C-alpha positions as CSV (number, residue, x, y, z in Angstrom):
1,X,-11.1,-25.8,7.4
2,X,-10.3,-28.1,4.4
3,X,-9.8,-31.8,5.5
4,X,-6.2,-32.7,4.8
5,X,-4.9,-36.3,4.2
6,X,-1.4,-35.5,5.3
7,X,-0.8,-31.9,6.3
8,X,-2.3,-32.1,9.8
9,X,0.0,-35.0,10.8
10,X,3.1,-33.1,9.7
11,X,4.5,-31.3,12.7
12,X,8.1,-31.3,11.7
13,X,10.2,-32.3,8.6
14,X,10.9,-35.7,10.3
15,X,7.2,-36.5,9.8
16,X,7.4,-35.4,6.2
17,X,10.4,-37.8,5.6
18,X,8.5,-40.7,6.9
19,X,6.0,-40.4,4.0
20,X,6.6,-42.3,0.9
21,X,7.8,-40.2,-2.1
22,X,4.7,-40.9,-3.9
23,X,2.8,-38.8,-1.3
24,X,4.8,-35.5,-1.9
25,X,2.8,-34.2,-4.8
26,X,-0.4,-34.5,-2.5
27,X,1.6,-32.8,0.3
28,X,2.6,-30.0,-1.8
29,X,-1.0,-29.4,-3.0
30,X,-2.2,-29.3,0.6
31,X,0.5,-27.0,1.7
32,X,-0.5,-24.6,-1.1
33,X,-4.2,-24.9,-0.3
34,X,-3.5,-24.2,3.4
35,X,-1.4,-21.2,2.5
36,X,-4.2,-19.8,0.3
37,X,-7.0,-20.5,2.9
38,X,-5.0,-18.7,5.6
39,X,-3.2,-15.7,4.0
40,X,-6.3,-14.6,2.0
41,X,-8.1,-14.3,5.4
42,X,-5.2,-12.7,7.5
43,X,-3.0,-11.0,4.8
44,X,0.7,-11.3,4.3
45,X,3.3,-12.1,1.6
46,X,1.6,-14.5,-0.9
47,X,3.0,-14.9,-4.4
48,X,6.5,-15.9,-3.5
49,X,5.5,-18.5,-1.1
50,X,3.0,-20.1,-3.6
51,X,5.9,-20.4,-6.0
52,X,8.2,-22.4,-3.8
53,X,5.9,-24.9,-2.3
54,X,7.3,-27.9,-4.2
55,X,10.9,-26.8,-3.7
56,X,10.4,-26.4,0.0
57,X,8.8,-29.8,0.3
58,X,11.7,-31.4,-1.8
59,X,14.3,-29.7,0.2
60,X,13.0,-30.8,3.7
61,X,12.3,-34.2,2.3
62,X,15.9,-34.9,0.8
63,X,17.9,-33.0,3.5
64,X,18.1,-34.0,7.1
65,X,17.0,-30.6,8.6
66,X,17.7,-29.0,11.0
67,X,21.0,-30.9,11.1
68,X,21.4,-29.9,7.5
69,X,21.1,-26.1,7.1
70,X,18.8,-24.6,4.7
71,X,19.2,-20.7,4.4
72,X,16.2,-19.0,2.7
73,X,17.0,-15.6,1.3
74,X,14.3,-12.8,1.5
75,X,12.1,-14.6,4.1
76,X,8.9,-13.6,2.4
77,X,9.2,-17.0,0.5
78,X,9.4,-18.8,3.8
79,X,5.7,-19.4,4.5
80,X,5.6,-23.1,3.2
81,X,8.7,-23.7,5.3
82,X,7.0,-22.4,8.5
83,X,4.1,-24.6,7.8
84,X,6.4,-27.7,7.5
85,X,8.5,-26.8,10.5
86,X,6.0,-26.8,13.4
87,X,4.3,-23.4,12.8
88,X,1.4,-24.6,10.7
89,X,-1.2,-23.9,13.4
90,X,0.4,-20.4,14.1
91,X,0.3,-19.3,10.5
92,X,-3.0,-17.5,11.3
93,X,-1.2,-15.1,13.7
94,X,1.6,-14.1,11.2
95,X,2.7,-10.5,11.2
96,X,0.2,-9.7,14.0
97,X,1.1,-8.5,17.4
98,X,2.4,-11.5,19.5
99,X,2.3,-13.7,16.5
100,X,5.0,-15.3,14.3
101,X,7.1,-13.2,12.0
102,X,6.5,-12.7,8.3
103,X,10.2,-13.5,7.8
104,X,12.7,-16.0,8.9
105,X,13.7,-15.4,12.5
106,X,16.4,-17.5,14.4
107,X,14.6,-16.9,17.9
108,X,11.5,-18.4,16.5
109,X,12.5,-21.8,15.3
110,X,15.7,-24.0,15.0
111,X,14.8,-24.5,11.4
112,X,15.2,-20.8,10.8
113,X,19.0,-21.0,10.4
114,X,19.5,-17.3,9.3
115,X,17.2,-14.2,9.7
116,X,16.2,-12.9,6.4
117,X,14.1,-9.8,5.8
118,X,16.2,-8.0,3.3
119,X,17.4,-9.6,0.1
120,X,20.6,-11.3,-1.1
121,X,22.1,-12.3,2.2
122,X,21.7,-16.0,1.9
123,X,24.8,-17.2,0.0
124,X,27.1,-15.1,2.2
125,X,25.5,-16.5,5.2
126,X,25.7,-20.1,4.0
127,X,29.3,-19.8,3.1
128,X,30.0,-18.5,6.5
129,X,28.2,-21.6,8.1
130,X,30.0,-23.8,5.7
131,X,33.4,-22.3,6.9
132,X,32.3,-22.8,10.6
133,X,31.4,-26.4,9.9
134,X,34.7,-27.2,8.4
135,X,36.7,-25.4,11.0
136,X,34.8,-27.5,13.8
137,X,35.2,-30.7,11.7
138,X,31.5,-31.4,11.5
139,X,29.6,-33.0,8.7
140,X,26.3,-31.5,7.4
141,X,25.0,-30.0,4.2
142,X,24.6,-26.3,3.6
143,X,21.9,-25.1,1.2
144,X,21.2,-21.5,0.3
145,X,17.9,-20.8,-1.4
146,X,18.1,-17.5,-3.3
147,X,15.7,-15.8,-5.8
148,X,12.8,-13.5,-6.3
149,X,15.0,-10.8,-7.6
150,X,17.8,-11.1,-5.1
151,X,20.4,-12.0,-7.9
152,X,20.2,-8.3,-8.9
153,X,22.1,-7.5,-5.8
154,X,25.9,-7.4,-5.9
155,X,26.2,-9.1,-2.5
156,X,25.0,-12.3,-4.0
157,X,27.9,-12.1,-6.6
158,X,30.5,-11.2,-4.0
159,X,29.5,-14.3,-2.1
160,X,29.5,-16.6,-5.2
161,X,32.9,-15.3,-6.2
162,X,34.2,-16.1,-2.7
163,X,32.6,-19.7,-2.7
164,X,34.4,-20.4,-6.0
165,X,37.7,-19.3,-4.5
166,X,37.1,-21.3,-1.2
167,X,35.7,-24.4,-3.1
168,X,33.8,-25.6,0.1
169,X,30.9,-27.9,-0.2
170,X,27.8,-25.6,-0.5
171,X,24.6,-25.9,-2.5
172,X,22.9,-22.8,-4.0
173,X,19.5,-23.1,-5.3
174,X,18.5,-20.3,-7.7
175,X,14.7,-20.0,-7.5
176,X,14.2,-18.3,-10.7
177,X,10.5,-17.0,-11.1
178,X,11.1,-14.8,-14.1
179,X,9.1,-16.7,-16.8
180,X,11.3,-15.8,-19.7
181,X,12.6,-19.4,-20.7
182,X,10.1,-21.1,-23.0
183,X,8.6,-24.5,-22.0
184,X,10.3,-26.2,-25.0
185,X,13.7,-25.2,-23.5
186,X,12.7,-26.6,-20.1
187,X,12.3,-30.1,-21.7
188,X,15.7,-30.2,-23.2
189,X,17.6,-28.7,-20.3
190,X,15.7,-30.9,-17.8
191,X,16.9,-33.9,-19.8
192,X,20.6,-32.9,-19.9
193,X,20.5,-31.9,-16.2
194,X,19.2,-35.3,-15.2
195,X,21.9,-36.8,-17.3
196,X,24.8,-34.6,-16.0
197,X,23.8,-35.2,-12.2
198,X,23.3,-38.8,-12.1
199,X,25.9,-40.6,-10.0
200,X,27.0,-42.7,-13.1
201,X,27.6,-39.5,-15.0
202,X,29.6,-38.0,-12.3
203,X,31.7,-41.1,-11.9
204,X,32.2,-41.3,-15.6
205,X,33.3,-37.7,-15.8
206,X,36.0,-38.1,-13.0
207,X,37.1,-41.5,-14.6
208,X,37.4,-39.9,-17.8
209,X,39.5,-37.0,-16.4
210,X,41.9,-39.6,-14.7
211,X,42.3,-41.5,-18.0
212,X,42.9,-38.4,-19.9
213,X,45.6,-37.2,-17.3
214,X,47.4,-40.5,-17.7
215,X,47.4,-40.3,-21.5
216,X,49.8,-37.3,-21.5
217,X,49.7,-34.7,-24.3
218,X,46.9,-36.5,-26.2
219,X,44.8,-36.9,-23.0
220,X,45.1,-33.0,-22.4
221,X,43.6,-32.5,-26.0
222,X,40.9,-35.1,-25.3
223,X,40.0,-33.4,-21.9
224,X,39.9,-30.0,-23.5
225,X,37.6,-31.2,-26.3
226,X,35.3,-32.8,-23.9
227,X,35.0,-29.8,-21.7
228,X,34.3,-27.7,-24.7
229,X,31.5,-30.0,-25.8
230,X,29.9,-29.9,-22.2
231,X,30.4,-26.2,-22.1
232,X,28.7,-25.8,-25.3
233,X,25.7,-27.7,-24.3
234,X,25.5,-25.4,-21.1
235,X,26.1,-22.2,-23.0
236,X,23.4,-22.9,-25.7
237,X,20.8,-24.3,-23.4
238,X,21.3,-22.5,-20.1
239,X,22.9,-19.5,-18.5
240,X,25.2,-21.7,-16.6
241,X,28.5,-20.4,-18.1
242,X,28.4,-17.3,-15.7
243,X,28.0,-19.5,-12.6
244,X,30.5,-22.0,-14.0
245,X,33.1,-19.1,-14.4
246,X,32.3,-18.2,-10.8
247,X,33.6,-21.7,-9.7
248,X,30.1,-23.4,-9.3
249,X,29.1,-26.9,-10.9
250,X,25.9,-25.7,-12.6
251,X,22.8,-27.7,-13.1
252,X,19.5,-26.6,-14.6
253,X,17.2,-25.0,-15.3
254,X,14.7,-27.4,-14.2
255,X,10.9,-27.3,-13.5
256,X,10.5,-26.2,-9.9
257,X,7.0,-27.4,-9.8
258,X,7.8,-31.2,-10.8
259,X,8.3,-32.4,-7.3
260,X,9.4,-35.9,-8.3
261,X,12.3,-34.5,-10.5
262,X,13.3,-32.1,-7.7
263,X,13.7,-34.8,-5.4
264,X,15.8,-36.9,-7.8
265,X,18.0,-33.9,-8.7
266,X,18.6,-32.9,-5.0
267,X,19.5,-36.4,-4.1
268,X,22.0,-36.6,-7.0
269,X,23.7,-33.4,-6.2
270,X,23.8,-33.4,-2.4
271,X,27.0,-35.4,-2.2
272,X,28.8,-33.7,-5.2
273,X,31.9,-32.0,-3.7
274,X,32.4,-28.3,-4.1
275,X,30.1,-25.3,-4.8
276,X,26.9,-26.4,-6.7
277,X,24.3,-24.3,-8.2
278,X,20.9,-25.7,-9.1
279,X,18.8,-23.5,-11.3
280,X,15.1,-24.0,-10.5
281,X,12.3,-22.3,-12.5
282,X,9.2,-21.5,-10.6
283,X,6.0,-19.5,-11.2
284,X,5.3,-16.8,-8.7
285,X,1.8,-17.2,-7.4
286,X,1.6,-20.9,-8.7
287,X,-1.7,-22.5,-8.0
288,X,-3.8,-19.5,-7.4
289,X,-5.0,-18.0,-10.6
290,X,-5.5,-14.3,-9.5
291,X,-1.8,-14.4,-8.1
292,X,-0.5,-15.9,-11.4
293,X,-2.2,-13.1,-13.4
294,X,-1.2,-10.3,-11.1
295,X,2.1,-11.0,-9.6
296,X,2.9,-7.4,-8.5
297,X,-0.4,-6.8,-6.6
298,X,-0.5,-10.2,-4.9
299,X,3.1,-10.2,-3.9
300,X,1.7,-9.2,-0.5
301,X,-1.8,-8.8,0.5
302,X,-4.2,-7.7,3.1
303,X,-7.6,-9.6,3.4
304,X,-8.8,-10.6,0.1
305,X,-11.7,-12.5,-1.5
306,X,-10.4,-16.0,-2.0
307,X,-12.4,-16.5,-5.2
308,X,-11.8,-13.3,-7.0
309,X,-8.5,-12.1,-5.4
310,X,-9.9,-8.6,-4.8
311,X,-9.2,-6.7,-1.7
312,X,-11.9,-6.8,1.0
313,X,-12.3,-3.0,1.9
314,X,-14.0,-2.0,5.2
315,X,-16.7,0.5,4.5
316,X,-16.0,4.0,5.7
317,X,-17.9,7.2,6.1
318,X,-15.6,9.1,4.0
319,X,-12.8,8.4,1.5
320,X,-9.3,8.1,3.0
321,X,-6.6,10.6,2.3
322,X,-4.1,9.4,-0.3
323,X,-1.1,7.5,0.8
324,X,2.2,9.4,1.2
325,X,3.8,7.5,-1.6
326,X,1.1,8.6,-4.1
327,X,1.5,12.2,-2.8
328,X,5.2,12.0,-3.5
329,X,4.7,10.4,-7.0
330,X,2.3,13.0,-8.1
331,X,4.6,15.9,-6.8
332,X,7.5,14.5,-8.6
333,X,5.6,14.1,-11.8
334,X,4.7,17.8,-11.6
335,X,8.2,18.8,-11.1
336,X,9.4,16.6,-13.8
337,X,7.1,18.2,-16.2
338,X,8.8,21.5,-15.4
339,X,12.4,20.4,-15.1
340,X,13.9,17.9,-17.7
341,X,16.9,17.6,-15.6
342,X,15.0,15.6,-12.8
343,X,15.0,11.9,-12.8
344,X,13.7,9.2,-10.5
345,X,15.7,6.2,-9.3
346,X,14.4,3.2,-7.3
347,X,15.6,-0.2,-6.2
348,X,13.1,-2.7,-7.2
349,X,10.1,-0.8,-5.7
350,X,8.5,1.5,-8.3
351,X,5.0,0.7,-7.1
352,X,5.9,0.9,-3.3
353,X,7.6,4.3,-3.5
354,X,5.1,5.9,-6.0
355,X,7.5,6.1,-9.0
356,X,5.2,3.8,-11.0
357,X,3.0,7.0,-11.2
358,X,5.9,8.9,-12.7
359,X,7.1,6.0,-14.8
360,X,3.8,6.0,-16.8
361,X,4.5,9.4,-18.1
362,X,8.3,9.6,-18.2
363,X,9.4,6.0,-19.0
364,X,12.9,7.2,-20.0
365,X,13.4,9.2,-16.9
366,X,12.7,6.6,-14.2
367,X,15.3,3.9,-13.5
368,X,14.6,0.7,-11.6
369,X,18.1,-0.8,-10.8
370,X,16.8,-3.9,-9.2
371,X,17.7,-4.9,-5.5
372,X,20.8,-2.9,-5.7
373,X,20.6,0.1,-3.3
374,X,24.3,0.8,-3.4
375,X,24.3,1.0,-7.2
376,X,21.2,3.2,-7.2
377,X,23.0,5.8,-5.0
378,X,26.4,5.8,-6.8
379,X,24.7,5.9,-10.3
380,X,22.8,8.9,-9.0
381,X,26.1,10.4,-7.9
382,X,27.3,10.0,-11.4
383,X,24.2,11.6,-12.9
384,X,24.7,14.6,-10.5
385,X,28.2,15.2,-11.8
386,X,26.6,16.0,-15.2
387,X,24.0,18.4,-14.0
388,X,21.2,15.8,-13.6
389,X,19.1,16.0,-10.4
390,X,18.4,12.4,-9.3
391,X,15.6,11.6,-6.8
392,X,16.4,8.3,-5.1
393,X,13.2,6.8,-3.8
394,X,14.1,4.0,-1.5
395,X,12.6,2.6,1.7
396,X,14.2,3.9,4.7
397,X,15.2,0.4,6.0
398,X,16.7,-0.5,2.6
399,X,18.8,2.6,2.2
400,X,20.8,1.4,5.2
401,X,22.5,-0.9,2.8
402,X,23.9,2.1,0.9
403,X,25.3,4.3,3.7
404,X,28.8,4.2,2.5
405,X,27.8,5.4,-1.1
406,X,25.8,8.2,0.4
407,X,28.9,9.4,2.4
408,X,31.8,8.5,-0.1
409,X,30.2,9.0,-3.4
410,X,27.6,11.8,-2.7
411,X,28.3,13.8,0.5
412,X,32.0,13.9,0.1
413,X,31.8,15.3,-3.4
414,X,29.0,17.7,-2.4
415,X,26.7,16.3,-5.2
416,X,23.2,17.2,-5.2
417,X,21.2,14.1,-4.8
418,X,17.7,13.9,-3.3
419,X,16.9,10.9,-1.1
420,X,13.2,10.2,-0.7
421,X,12.8,7.7,2.2
422,X,9.6,6.1,2.1
423,X,8.2,3.7,4.9
424,X,10.2,5.8,7.6
425,X,9.3,5.1,11.2
426,X,7.4,2.0,12.4
427,X,5.7,0.3,9.4
428,X,3.6,-2.2,11.1
429,X,3.4,-5.9,10.2
430,X,6.5,-6.4,8.5
431,X,8.4,-5.9,11.8
432,X,11.9,-5.2,12.8
433,X,13.7,-5.8,9.4
434,X,11.5,-3.2,7.9
435,X,10.9,-0.5,10.4
436,X,12.6,2.7,9.1
437,X,13.7,4.1,12.5
438,X,17.4,4.6,12.0
439,X,17.4,7.1,9.0
440,X,17.3,10.4,11.2
441,X,20.4,9.1,13.1
442,X,22.4,7.8,10.2
443,X,21.5,10.7,7.9
444,X,22.2,13.6,10.2
445,X,25.6,12.7,10.9
446,X,26.7,13.1,7.4
447,X,28.5,16.3,6.8
448,X,26.7,18.9,4.5
449,X,23.4,16.8,4.5
450,X,20.0,18.4,4.8
451,X,17.5,16.4,6.7
452,X,13.8,17.1,6.4
453,X,10.6,15.6,7.9
454,X,7.3,16.7,6.6
455,X,4.2,16.8,9.0
456,X,1.7,16.2,6.3
457,X,1.0,15.8,2.5
458,X,1.5,19.5,1.7
459,X,4.7,19.8,3.5
460,X,6.0,16.7,1.8
461,X,5.2,18.5,-1.6
462,X,6.9,21.7,-0.4
463,X,10.0,19.8,0.9
464,X,10.5,17.8,-2.3
465,X,10.2,21.1,-4.2
466,X,12.7,22.8,-2.0
467,X,15.0,19.8,-2.1
468,X,15.3,19.9,-5.9
469,X,15.2,23.8,-6.4
470,X,16.8,25.4,-3.2
471,X,18.9,22.9,-1.1
472,X,21.5,22.2,-3.9
473,X,24.9,21.9,-2.1
474,X,24.9,18.2,-1.2
475,X,22.6,15.3,-0.3
476,X,19.1,15.9,0.9
477,X,17.1,13.4,2.9
478,X,13.4,13.6,2.9
479,X,11.6,10.9,5.0
480,X,7.8,10.1,5.2
481,X,5.8,7.3,6.7
482,X,3.9,4.2,5.4
483,X,0.2,4.9,5.2
484,X,-2.2,7.6,4.3
485,X,-1.8,11.3,4.8
486,X,-3.8,13.3,7.5
487,X,-6.0,14.8,4.7
488,X,-4.8,18.5,4.3
489,X,-5.9,20.6,1.3
490,X,-3.0,20.6,-1.3
491,X,-2.0,23.7,-2.9
492,X,0.8,24.6,-5.2
493,X,4.3,23.7,-4.2
494,X,6.7,26.4,-2.7
495,X,10.2,26.8,-1.2
496,X,10.4,26.4,2.6
497,X,13.3,28.6,4.1
498,X,16.2,26.3,5.0
499,X,16.4,25.3,8.7
500,X,13.0,27.0,9.7
501,X,10.5,25.4,11.9
502,X,7.1,26.7,12.9
503,X,5.3,27.1,16.3
504,X,2.0,25.7,15.9
505,X,0.7,26.3,19.4
506,X,2.1,28.5,22.1
507,X,2.4,27.4,25.7
508,X,4.4,28.4,28.8
509,X,4.7,25.1,30.8
510,X,6.3,22.7,28.4
511,X,7.3,22.5,24.8
512,X,6.5,19.3,22.6
513,X,9.0,19.7,19.8
514,X,8.2,17.3,16.9
515,X,9.2,16.2,13.5
516,X,6.8,14.3,11.2
517,X,3.0,13.4,11.4
518,X,3.5,13.0,15.2
519,X,3.0,16.6,15.3
520,X,-0.8,16.1,14.9
521,X,-0.7,13.6,17.9
522,X,1.2,16.2,19.9
523,X,-1.4,19.0,19.1
524,X,-4.2,16.6,20.4
525,X,-2.1,15.8,23.5
526,X,-1.7,19.5,24.1
527,X,-5.4,20.0,24.1
528,X,-5.9,17.1,26.4
529,X,-3.2,18.5,28.8
530,X,-4.8,21.9,28.9
531,X,-8.4,20.7,29.3
532,X,-7.8,18.1,31.9
533,X,-4.7,19.1,33.7
534,X,-4.4,22.9,33.1
535,X,-1.0,22.5,31.6
536,X,-0.2,24.8,28.8
537,X,1.9,23.0,26.2
538,X,3.6,24.6,23.3
539,X,3.9,22.5,20.1
540,X,6.7,23.0,17.7
541,X,6.9,21.5,14.1
542,X,10.7,21.5,13.8
543,X,10.5,20.4,10.1
544,X,14.4,20.1,9.9
545,X,16.6,17.7,11.7
546,X,19.5,19.3,10.1
547,X,20.0,22.3,10.1
548,X,18.0,23.0,13.2
549,X,16.1,26.1,13.7
550,X,18.3,27.3,16.5
551,X,16.4,30.5,17.2
552,X,13.0,28.9,17.6
553,X,14.3,25.9,19.6
554,X,16.3,28.0,22.0
555,X,13.5,30.7,22.5
556,X,10.8,28.1,23.4
557,X,13.2,26.4,25.7
558,X,14.0,29.5,27.6
559,X,10.2,30.3,27.7
560,X,9.1,26.9,29.1
561,X,12.2,25.6,30.8
562,X,10.9,22.1,29.9
563,X,11.2,20.5,26.6
564,X,10.1,17.0,25.2
565,X,11.4,16.1,21.7
566,X,9.2,13.6,20.0
567,X,10.2,11.6,16.8
568,X,9.0,8.3,15.2
569,X,12.7,7.0,15.1
570,X,15.5,5.8,17.2
571,X,16.0,8.1,20.1
572,X,19.7,7.5,20.4
573,X,21.5,9.8,17.8
574,X,18.3,11.0,16.2
575,X,16.4,14.4,16.3
576,X,16.2,14.6,20.1
577,X,20.0,14.0,20.3
578,X,20.6,17.0,17.8
579,X,18.4,19.2,20.1
580,X,20.4,18.1,23.2
581,X,23.6,19.0,21.4
582,X,22.3,22.3,20.4
583,X,21.4,23.1,24.1
584,X,24.8,22.0,25.3
585,X,26.5,24.1,22.7
586,X,24.3,27.3,23.7
587,X,25.0,26.3,27.4
588,X,21.3,26.3,28.3
589,X,22.0,24.4,31.5
590,X,18.7,25.5,33.2
591,X,16.7,23.6,30.6
592,X,15.1,20.2,31.4
593,X,15.1,18.0,28.3
594,X,13.5,14.7,27.6
595,X,14.1,12.8,24.5
596,X,11.0,10.6,23.4
597,X,11.3,8.2,20.6
598,X,12.1,4.5,20.2
599,X,14.6,3.1,22.7
600,X,17.6,1.0,22.5
601,X,15.7,-2.0,21.2
602,X,14.2,-3.5,18.0
603,X,10.5,-2.9,17.5
604,X,8.3,-6.0,16.9
605,X,5.6,-6.4,14.4
606,X,1.9,-5.4,14.8
607,X,-0.2,-2.7,13.3
608,X,1.0,0.8,13.3
609,X,-1.6,1.9,15.8
610,X,-0.7,-0.9,18.1
611,X,3.0,0.0,17.9
612,X,2.3,3.7,18.5
613,X,0.4,2.8,21.6
614,X,3.2,0.6,22.9
615,X,5.9,3.2,22.1
616,X,3.8,6.0,23.7
617,X,3.7,7.8,20.4
618,X,0.0,8.2,20.2
619,X,-1.7,11.1,21.8
620,X,-2.5,9.5,25.0
621,X,1.0,8.2,25.4
622,X,2.5,11.7,24.7
623,X,0.1,13.0,27.5
624,X,1.5,10.3,30.0
625,X,5.0,10.9,29.0
626,X,4.4,14.7,29.6
627,X,2.9,14.4,32.9
628,X,5.6,11.8,34.1
629,X,8.2,14.3,33.0
630,X,6.7,17.3,34.7
631,X,6.2,15.4,37.9
632,X,9.8,14.3,37.9
633,X,10.9,17.8,37.2
634,X,8.8,19.1,40.0
635,X,10.2,16.5,42.5
636,X,13.7,17.3,41.3
637,X,13.2,21.1,42.0
638,X,11.8,20.3,45.4
639,X,14.8,18.0,46.1
640,X,17.1,20.9,45.2
641,X,15.3,23.4,47.4
642,X,15.4,21.0,50.4
643,X,18.9,19.7,50.0
644,X,21.4,20.9,52.7
645,X,23.5,22.7,50.1
646,X,20.5,24.8,49.1
647,X,19.6,25.6,52.8
648,X,23.1,26.9,53.4
């Protein structure tokens, strides 16, 4: 490990604040070097953290954290914050089972004021904290750090509008890492920002206003003219007029990698009353050349070679099957070649969803709306009214943010919009904010929706084709997991009959009724059950969560009398609940049913394989669940046979 002059002695921001200001540049360099050393070895979010090193050091140096509250937006920029707040030596465990979270988490540290995995929550949360501070008569500073694309989300502007109305003391730091402002503009705007934020300038501005007020009508004209001059500077040199119109005092943009200037500006503005916005320009991936050159690839990484920035791939005997998002992207591209009315929509994740594949061939028919899931859905609804067929490719966990738009704007109007929910189920190291385990429950309750879950790559292709061409009377939800497919041979796409599942393996003792790739683990479990325990288990690939294949599900239940539903999602309200409702409606009272999925808790971070084992969603876990279920059923039957009521 690199010998550090300062970093190993910084176990809290209090230690940082004891250092002379002249040492901060070296501290920032050491934080960046440590971050590069660790994350290239263990993986994690990378580029955003490298870009905010100086800003994070300056914030903790100027503000009295944790008494002063710093709320980071989109917690993947929080790695330097973790290093400075007592978690330096735990960084090598980040995003691993039992290790620290890759995002901000209140239960992890008093310095993590507000949990952040999704974007654009910081300003709303910060205003709420400021309101609570004022109601309780307390005195501390509240700072929201927002950036990395989060300002494309409407929630940020809703919060800013309310900040301007309430006029509470709050500082918003806009971490702007879009390198569109040229360096020569930086120099000029930096100068005026320093001038405008000095205590002398602030006092002169207030004194000038008082004098102008006392001067009567002439004073009004002078005050108006002075305001126009200041606004003119800001309009020409900065985008500050937008923020000023929302009620903020705007300062910037300033160079976010000049730590001495950051400290000066933060000290100047920390005691200004009312809402303040400081615009800071940073470079994503700063200080690590491969990350500076390829911001998209090195946003989040696995293990990479520190020198080259290239992924370290473990040797394997055979090439891995393609990832599901690539299968989706290639299938959608095939369909769009045939049908000019089909378009793709994503919310800032074209590469993560596979739409980047489509975008290369159809740049005018793929729309990236930024971090604005609600807008993505409602704009899709608008397209659908004109006969366009939108395919919204959005991560399962992110689509939660647009639930009302799916209901009000799409389903209520019976508009044909296809939702491709990537990263469904447990996703691994990103943890509870990113597991896509709620979509089966929240999509199936929507009137008129069709909810599909493919077991493999070919079914994904067939379901996408069917969703576009056959299921056209309302919203269609198609969910698939993170990671690679199972390796099936691909063939031309075809329409699947609506609401029809398939019996993959017959059996008489118990039925394992599944949706999604867990079907293959259930098939392996069925083999183990028969080979080792003599239990004949049927395996059903239900395919549809809504509408259900009532004939198949009822017939297999009547044959086996014991049914276990298995899903990579929340058990409460999901696929198993739908089957239970079906059996209750059909009055199949002699059927024993177990719903197996994720219980009433949030799943922690770890690898997908580790989490499947913990949740008993791997083959061995399914065997154990089945044996326990049949044993309890046998004991229950014996109890009924021996009860006094039965004896009579």
